[in-house]
N, C-alpha and C positions, 0 to 999 in steps of 0.2 A: 146690344145683342150678345156680347161676350158674357155679361152678367147672367142672362137667361140661360146660356149654355152651362155656366158654372153652377147655377142653382139646380138645373136639371140633373147634372152629374151628382151633385150633393144629395139630392132627394133619392135618386136611384141607388146610391151607395148606402143610404140609410135603410131603404127597403131591402136590398140584397143582404146587408148585414143582419137585419132583424130576422129574415127568413132563414139564414144559415144558423144563427145562434139558437133559434127556437127548435131546430131539428137535431141538436146535439144530445146524444143519450147521456144519462147521469154518470155512467162509468167513465166517460171521457171528459167530464167537467173539470176535474182537478188538473190533469195534464194540460188541458187547453188554457186553464187559468194561469198556470205557470208561464206558458208562452205569451199570454196576454200581458202579464206583468213585465216580461222582458221587453216587449214592444212598447209598452207605456214608459218604461225606463228610457228607451231611446227617444221617445216623444218628448220627455222632460228635457233632455239635452237640446233638442231642436227648439223647443219653446223658450228655453233660457237664452239661446242665441237670438231668437226673434225679439224677446223682451229687452235684451241688452243692446240691440243694434241701434236703437234710438233714431230710426229714420224719421218717424213722426209719432204722434201720440196714439194713433190707431194701432200701429204695429206693437207699440209698447203695451197697450191695454190688452190686445188680443194675445200677445205672448204671455202676459201675466195670467190671463184666464186659462190659457192652455197649460201653463205650469200648474195652476191650482187644480184643474180637472184631471190632468194626468197623474198628479200626486194622489189625489183622492181615489183614482182608479187603482193605483198600485197598492195603497194602504188597504182599501176594501178587498182587493184580490188576495192579499196576504191573510187578511182576517178570515175570509171564506175558506181559503186553502187550509189554514190552521184548524179551523172548526171541522172541516171534513176529515182531516188526518186524525183528529182527536177521536172520531167515531171508530177508528180501527184499532185504537189502543186497548189493551186489556184493562178491565176495571180492577182496582185493588180492593180487596176485602174478602 
């Protein structure tokens, strides 16, 4: 029963997150990406702690996956932010 409750919360969180993100106007995308990068940085620390706790193999695997995906999110966020900031620079020539 607890698993069903946790899955329900997870699915609702995905739905709410998707709805919120699709409603963000383009002018707010860069500041929100910076905030997202900061949150992902905190997530990396938590994932490292989970991966290194070695309670069992499942926690180690999930911690490793969390580190991988959070790092991917941070790097992608910085790439998108950098690309958007390049659009505002004056062109030489």
